[in-house]
C-alpha positions as CSV (number, residue, x, y, z in Angstrom):
1,M,49.3,-122.6,-66.0
2,K,50.7,-120.9,-63.2
3,A,46.8,-119.7,-62.4
4,S,46.2,-122.8,-62.5
5,L,48.7,-124.0,-59.9
6,G,47.7,-121.3,-58.0
7,L,44.4,-122.2,-57.9
8,T,44.1,-125.8,-57.3
9,L,46.8,-124.8,-54.5
10,A,44.0,-122.3,-52.8
11,R,41.7,-124.7,-53.0
12,V,44.3,-127.5,-51.2
13,V,44.8,-124.7,-48.3
14,L,40.3,-123.5,-48.3
15,F,39.0,-126.9,-48.5
16,G,41.6,-129.0,-46.2
17,G,41.6,-126.9,-43.5
18,T,37.5,-126.3,-43.5
19,A,37.7,-129.9,-43.4
20,L,40.3,-129.6,-40.5
21,A,37.6,-127.6,-38.1
22,G,35.1,-129.8,-39.3
23,S,36.8,-132.1,-37.6
24,Y,37.6,-130.1,-34.4
25,L,34.5,-129.5,-34.3
26,Y,33.1,-133.1,-34.0
27,T,35.5,-134.3,-31.1
28,Q,35.0,-131.1,-28.5
29,K,31.5,-132.0,-26.5
30,P,29.3,-129.8,-26.4
31,V,28.7,-127.4,-23.3
32,T,25.8,-126.4,-21.7
33,S,24.0,-123.6,-20.0
34,T,22.6,-124.2,-16.6
35,T,21.4,-120.7,-17.6
36,E,19.7,-121.4,-21.1
37,K,16.3,-121.4,-21.7
38,T,14.6,-124.4,-23.2
39,V,12.5,-122.4,-27.2
40,K,10.7,-124.6,-28.7
41,E,10.7,-124.7,-32.1
42,K,8.1,-124.5,-34.9
43,P,7.5,-127.7,-37.2
44,A,9.7,-126.6,-40.7
45,H,6.3,-127.6,-42.3
46,S,3.9,-125.9,-40.6
47,P,0.7,-124.3,-41.5
48,A,1.6,-120.4,-41.0
49,K,5.0,-121.2,-42.9
50,A,4.1,-122.8,-45.8
51,K,1.3,-119.6,-46.0
52,E,4.6,-117.0,-45.5
53,E,5.7,-118.9,-48.8
54,E,2.6,-118.6,-50.6
55,E,2.7,-115.1,-49.8
56,E,6.3,-114.0,-51.4
57,P,6.7,-111.8,-53.8
58,V,7.8,-113.7,-57.4
59,K,11.8,-113.5,-58.0
60,R,12.6,-111.8,-61.6
61,P,15.0,-114.0,-63.0
62,S,18.7,-113.1,-62.4
63,T,22.0,-114.9,-63.5
64,P,24.4,-114.7,-60.2
65,H,26.0,-112.0,-60.8
66,G,22.4,-109.7,-60.6
67,T,19.8,-108.7,-62.0
68,L,20.2,-107.1,-65.6
69,R,19.6,-103.6,-64.0
70,E,22.1,-103.9,-61.5
71,A,24.7,-104.9,-63.7
72,I,24.0,-101.6,-66.0
73,A,23.7,-99.7,-62.4
74,L,27.1,-101.4,-60.9
75,L,28.4,-100.3,-64.7
76,L,27.8,-96.6,-64.2
77,K,28.2,-96.2,-60.8
78,K,32.0,-97.9,-61.0
79,E,32.7,-95.7,-64.6
80,Q,31.0,-92.5,-63.7
81,G,32.9,-89.6,-65.0
82,T,34.9,-91.7,-67.5
83,L,33.4,-93.7,-70.0
84,F,29.9,-92.1,-68.4
85,P,28.7,-88.4,-67.1
86,K,28.5,-87.8,-64.0
87,G,25.5,-88.2,-62.6
88,T,24.2,-90.6,-65.4
89,R,20.9,-93.2,-63.6
90,V,19.6,-96.0,-65.4
91,L,16.0,-95.7,-65.2
92,G,14.8,-99.1,-65.9
93,V,15.6,-102.4,-68.2
94,N,13.8,-104.4,-70.7
95,L,14.4,-107.0,-72.3
96,K,12.1,-109.2,-74.5
97,E,12.7,-110.6,-76.8
98,G,16.3,-110.7,-76.6
99,L,16.3,-107.0,-76.6
100,A,17.5,-105.0,-74.1
101,T,15.9,-101.5,-73.7
102,L,18.3,-99.6,-71.4
103,D,16.6,-96.7,-70.5
104,F,19.1,-93.4,-68.9
105,S,18.5,-90.4,-67.1
106,E,19.4,-86.8,-68.9
107,E,23.1,-86.8,-67.7
108,F,24.1,-90.2,-70.1
109,K,22.7,-86.8,-73.3
110,Q,26.7,-85.6,-72.3
111,I,28.7,-88.8,-72.8
112,E,28.9,-86.2,-76.3
113,T,31.2,-84.8,-74.9
114,L,33.6,-86.6,-74.0
115,G,35.2,-87.9,-77.8
116,E,34.2,-90.6,-80.0
117,S,36.3,-93.0,-78.7
118,T,35.2,-92.9,-74.5
119,E,31.5,-93.6,-76.7
120,S,32.9,-96.6,-78.3
121,E,34.2,-97.5,-75.3
122,A,31.1,-96.9,-73.5
123,Q,29.3,-99.3,-76.3
124,K,32.2,-101.4,-75.4
125,A,30.8,-101.7,-71.8
126,L,27.7,-102.3,-72.2
127,I,27.9,-104.8,-74.0
128,G,30.2,-106.7,-71.6
129,A,27.6,-107.1,-68.4
130,L,25.2,-107.5,-71.3
131,V,26.9,-110.3,-72.5
132,R,25.5,-112.6,-69.3
133,F,22.5,-112.6,-70.1
134,P,19.5,-113.8,-73.0
135,V,20.7,-110.2,-74.9
136,K,21.4,-110.4,-78.4
137,T,20.6,-106.7,-79.5
138,A,20.6,-104.0,-77.5
139,R,19.6,-99.9,-77.8
140,V,19.8,-96.8,-75.8
141,V,17.2,-94.5,-74.8
142,V,17.1,-91.1,-72.4
143,E,14.2,-90.7,-70.1
144,G,12.2,-92.5,-72.4
145,K,13.2,-91.3,-76.2
146,P,15.9,-92.7,-79.0
147,Y,19.5,-91.1,-78.4
148,T,22.2,-90.1,-81.5
149,S,25.0,-88.5,-80.9
150,A,27.0,-87.5,-83.3
151,A,29.5,-90.6,-83.3
152,V,26.7,-93.3,-82.8
153,D,23.6,-94.2,-83.2
154,W,22.3,-95.6,-79.2
155,S,18.4,-95.6,-80.5
156,E,19.7,-98.3,-83.2
157,P,20.2,-101.6,-81.5
158,F,23.6,-102.7,-81.6
159,G,24.6,-106.7,-81.2
160,V,25.7,-108.1,-78.1
161,Q,26.5,-111.3,-78.5
């Protein structure tokens, strides 16, 4: 209850301040300079502009939180040395029909040395990062090859949702 009240108060202050600032700007007279040069702008829908837009590469779908690969890379960076071995990198991420295959660098294999509970927590952290995407199951490979440790079989798909 207190959190929602604080959030509501913050919104009122933010939007109220924005409204006041906007009305202040509209009441001010524009300042012109004698040294300003007039620059002719291209129309928004010029043929050159349309051609540029057509040539842009198609971007992969993402959520407001970024791409799936970015989410995993951010998690690794945040948890380096605690849940994931130092130096672990994301080599690739493949999402097909709800199955995410996460390909990690060779350093990932050192996760065995961090203990069973850490491996379990690392898997939970991965699930937490994957749940924001259309992923139903996930599996981990190391340099393209299935990885299995003594505690967790990472090569078999594990549930995400």
